[in-house]
N, C-alpha and C positions, 0 to 999 in steps of 0.2 A: 648396533646391538643385535644379538641373535634373536630370531623370532620366537624361540622357546621361552623367552622371558617376557614376552608381550602377550596381551590378551585383547582380542578384537571386541569392540563394542557390539558387533553384529556377528552372528555365527557365519562361518565361511568354510569352504572345503579345506581340508588339512594340507593339500598340495600348494595352497597359495602362500605367498610370503606375507609376513606381518612386519611392517616397517614403521618407524617414526617419521612424521612428516619432514623433519629436518634432513632425513637420509635420502629423500627423493626431491629435494629442493636445492636450487642454487641461490635463492635469496628469500629471506623472511624478515620483514621489517615494516615500519610505519613511517609516516611523514611528520610534519611539524607545521606550526602556524607560520605563514609567510611573513616576511618583514612588513611591519605596519598593520598587521592583523586584518580583520574584516573591513575596517574603514578604508583600507588601501586597495580593495578589490576593484577591478575595472568594470565599467558598465557594459562594455562590449568586448568580445573576444578579439585580440590581436594575434595571439599565437597559442599560449598555454591555458589549459583549463585546470581547475583545482577540484578534485573529487573529494566529496565529503560523505559522511555516513548516510545522509538523506538521499544520496544518489544510488546507494547500493541496496538492492532488493534481492530476495532469493531468486537466483537464476534469471534476473532481469536488472537492467541498468536504466535509471531514470535521469533524463536531462533536466527535469524540473529543479530549479534552484542551483543549477551548475554554476560555480563561481569561475571567474577569469582573473588571471594574474599576469603581471608584466614579465618580460624575459629576465629582468634583474631579480625579481622575486623567485622565479623558477630556478635561477642559477643557485640560489641559496637552498634549494631543495633537490640538489642533484641526486641524493641517495633515495629520493622518493619519486623518481621519474618512472612512469609506467611504460611497459612494452606489450606488444601483441601477445595474447594468450596468458597474461598475468591473471591470477585470481585475486579478488578483493574480498576481504573479510572485515566486517565491523567489529572492532575490539572493545568499544565502549558503547553505552546507550541504555535506553530503557527496555522494557519487555518487548516492545515492538521492533526496535531497530537493532538491538544487540544480536550479534552472531549471524546476521544476514550475509550472504556471499553471492558473488556473480563473477563472470568473466569480463574483462575489459573489452568494450566494443572498439573496434579500430576507428570508428567515426569520432571518438572523443579524444584521440591522440593528436598532438602531444599533450600530455597531462601529468600532473603530480597528485599525490594524496596528502591529506592533512593527518594530524596525529591520531585521529579516531578510526583510521582505516589501515589495515595491514595489507602489504603486498606479499603474495605467495607466488614465487616464480619457480616452476617445476623443471626438473631435469627430464626433458621429453624423451630421452632414451629409456627411461624407466617408467614414467607415469604420464598418462593422457590427461590434460587439463579438464576435459569434459567429464571424465570418469571421477576425478577427485572432486570436482564441483558437485557432481551428483551425490557423492558420499557426504560432503560437508553440509549439504542443504537438506538431507533427508531428516524427517522429524525425529527419528531415533538418535541420530548423531547430533541434532540440535540440543537434545537433552544431555548428551554426553559433553558437549561444549559448555553448556550451562553449568555443569558440575565443576568446572575449573574456576568459576566466578567466586569471589570471596564473600559475596552476599550483598544485600542492600538493593534498593530500587534502581540505582545506577550501576549497571553491570560493567565489569572490566576484566580483561584477561591480558596476560603479558606475552611477549615474544617467546619466552621460555615455555609457557603453556602451549602455544601453537606448535612449537618445535617438537613437543612431546606427544602430540596427537598420534594415536595408533591408527594406521591405515592398512586394511587388508588389500593385497595387491595381486590380482590375477596376471597372467601373461599379457603383454602389451597389446597383442592382437585382440584379445577378449575385452580388454579395457576399451579399445577403440570401437568395437561392435556395441558394447553396452552404451557408450557415450552416444553413438549414432542413433540407437533406438530412442534414447531419452531426448536427444536433440530434435528428432522428428516430432515428438510430442510437443517440445518447446516451440517449434515453429508454428504448429497449429494453434497453440495457446496464444502466441504472439499475434498471429493474424486475427484471431477472435478479439483480442484486446484492442488491437489497432482499429478494427471495425467498430467496436463499441465506442472508442474515443472519438472517432469521426462522427458517429451518430449523435453522441452527446454534445459534441461541438456544434452541430446543426441546431439542436434544441436550445443550447446556451446562447447562440447568436440570435435566435428568434426572441428569446426571453429578454436579452439585453436591448434589442431594437424596440420592442414593445413597451417594456416596463422600466427601463433605465434611461434610455435615450429618448423615449417617447416619439420615435420616428413617424408613426402613423398620424399622431396628433399634430406634429409640426407640419407635416405635409398638408393636412386638411386646413390648418390655420393659414397657410400660404395659398390656399385655393387649388392645391394639387391633389390628385387621387394617389393615396399611398401605394408605393411600389409593390407589385405582386398581389394586389387585392382587387377583388371586384367590388362593385358599389354596395352590395348587400353587406359584405364583411366590413368595408370601410365605414358604413353607417353606424357600426357598433362603437366606434371610437369618438371621443369628444373632438371638437374643432377649435378649442380654446384652452387656455391655462388659467389657473387662479392661485392666489397666494395661500401659503400654508406654513406651518412651523418648519417644514422641510424645504421651503422656497416655493418656486412655481411648480405646480403639479397639474396634470390634466383635470379639467373641470369635472366635478362630480366624483373624482377618485379621492380617497382619503388616506392620510397618514394612519398607520396602524402598528401597534407594538408587535414585534416578531412573536411574542408569547401568545398573542391572540389568534395566530394563524392556524393553530392546531392544539391538540392536547399533548403534553410532554410527560411521559410516565417514566420515572427513574427506576433503575434496577434495584434489587435488594442487596443488603450488605452481604459480603462474601460468606461470612461465618453462618449467616442464616440459612444457607443452602446445605450445611453439613456436608462439605465436599468429600469425595473419595477419589482415590487414585486407581480404582479397579474398573473404571469406565461403566459404572452402573447408573442407570437412569439417563438423564440428559446432560450434555456438556454445559458448563457455565461460561458464558461469553463475557470476557473482559476486553479491555482496549486492544490487547495484543492479538486477539482472535479476529478483530474486525477486518484486518487486511490479510492475515495469514490463514484464517479459517481454523477449523478444529485440528489440533496437532496432538502428538503423543504427550505433550506437556499440559494439555488442557485438563482441568479438574472436572469431575462429574458430580451430579447429585441425584439420588433417587428419592429425595424428600419432596412430597407434593407441595408446591408453593401456590400462592394465588395466581390465577390465570393472567393477571396483569403483568406478571414477570415472564411469561412464556412468549418467546419470539418465534415467528414462522417465516417461511420462504417469502421474500418480497417486502418484509417490514422495513420501514425507514428508521435508521438509528443515527443518533447524534451523540458523538463522543465529546463531552464538555470538560474533560479534565486530562491533564498530561502535558507532554511537550507541545508548546504552541505551534511549532513548525511541522510536527509529524503526527500528532495525535488528535488535535482539535479538528474534527471533520464530520462530514455527513456521508453515510453509507446506506446501501440497500443490501439486506441480508440475502446471500445467495445459497444458503445451506439449509439443512433440515432443522427441525424444532430444537430449541435450546432454552436455557434459563438466562435471563439478563442480569448481569452484575451491576452494582452501583457505578456511578461515574459515566453512565450511558443512558440517554433518553430513548425510549421508543416513541416515535413521533406519529401521532394519529391525526390526519387531517379531519376536519369536521364533516366534510362530505367527500365522497370518492372522487368526484369531478375536480376537486381542488388538489389532488395528489401531486400532479406534475408541477403545478405552480408552487406548492409548498416545498417540494424537493429541490427545485431549481433556485428558489429564494434562499434556502439554507446553504446551498452550494455556492451561490454568488457571494454570500456574506462571509465565506470562510476567512478571507484576509481580516475582516473586521473582528470576527470571533477570535482569531489568533492574536490580534492587537489587544483585545480586552483581556485575554488570558495572560499575555505577556506582562501587562500592567500589574498583575497579581502574582507574578512568577516567583517561586521560591525553590531553591535547590533544583533548578532546571525544569520545574513543573509549574503549570498555571491552570486556571479554570475559568469557565464562563458560568455565572450564577443566574438564577431565575430573575433576580433583580436586574441584571444586565439585559436579559431578553425582554423584560418589561419596559426598559428605558429605550432600547434600540428600536427605531421605527423604520418602517418601509412604506412605500406607497401601494395601497391595495386598490386594484381596479374594481369595476362593478362585476357582478356575477356572470353576466353574458360574455365578457371578455375573458374571464378566467376559464369559463366553459369552452370557449373557442380555442384558447391556448391548449387546454387538455385534449381536445379533439385532434389537434394537429401534432402536439408533442407527445401525447400518451403513447401512440403506436411506436414512435421513435425510441422512447425510453423502454418500452416493452421488448423491442428487438435487442436493444443493448443489454437488457436484463437476461434475455434468453442466451445471449452470447456468454455473459459472465457465469451463468449457471452451467453452461457447457464447459467453460474453463475450469470451474470447480470440479467437475467430473473427471476431466483430463488430468488435473493436478493430482486427484486421488489415485487415478490409475498409475500415473508416473511414480507416485510415492510408494506404491505397493510393489512395483516391478523390481526396484534395486535390491531390497533385502531378500526377495525371493531368488534373484539372480546370484547374489553373493552367497546365500545359504545353500545353493545348489538345488532348491526346490523347483526352479524353473530353468529350462535350457534356453540358450540364445535363440534358436529358431522359433520356439514357442513364444518367447517374449516379443520377437519381431512380429509374429502373427497377431498377438494381443494388441500391440501398438497400432497395427494397421486397421484392426477391427474397431478400435475405440472411436 
């Protein structure tokens, strides 16, 4: 179709071509459920992986929950086989998962996709995959994609919708330079995230050793000095177990409802904020924003609400409603002040020294929370109730051990938090570069300089 009949969702130089996505693609299509369904997935990988919407994040691929299928199942998904440089786009999902897009990492191949993920295979003589990915994942274009959805909490778009997406296309050399600038930022973001993951894994391993496996107590019970501890620290742990409603627990430690570990403050009903689309006041944080941060689709409110609904940098947030696999989770808020919407708790430990213990306890319990939500799941959504949190019990150590854990784990979490805060800044810079480049407000050399200085 001639470009004169097309309108770009983002202003761009008049010399650029406007095309529909189908005109620069050699394949647009989705997969299907493998024969036998989820029950037939393999426990370990033998050859093929199955990519699902939970693996696709904006500009990032997650191996968490990656499924594995047999060669026979993969043969039935021949049209859904992935290749290097394929773009993946989630075509169904809730507000958090719908519309996310990334490039296929070579490390996941060979692989297929299921019916909730679309493959976009570009004609690389016309379009650079990194440029088109940057376009599809920009907040302004996310809103454009959302406009094709028919409505409802469960979003969905069709192959025809994707084929009709309008893409402003500069010369290929410019596309490649734009993609390179944004790729450089992505690499820095990825390194920071990997560093945070490593740091948090260290804290998680310590938590599990002390409070789940009770390694120091078991060592002392058998007459050994706990590994990696001096005598003064080891003296803080019991040397025996006692019976409890949770089975054997360290002597003197007590079962405690999760609800008693902190104060849980629920957000306000959305309508109570009197939301506006003009970005006046503070953003209203719903479940979708917990991972994506504030985007162009985020509603704002300039109505002054109770301070209990105001969240600040570093607050612990627990999402208790939504898709059990993707939405029920614990987060640390890495952005500026905002209003908290319902379906999310702001978690306030009773004492500052308990923060690391409370945060890691909630994260460790994520599978259990997901199970509780799944048991009450309707139309793809579930929830964790206050009653659930009062029934669910954990072992609470004495205050000296909690304080010790915080002294060791606190700085680890703080460094991981600093990394994530820097990630948020880099993501914001990345999201402002593309529309300025496309509109002609920013030249490529200037953009390269900004990316280097970020």
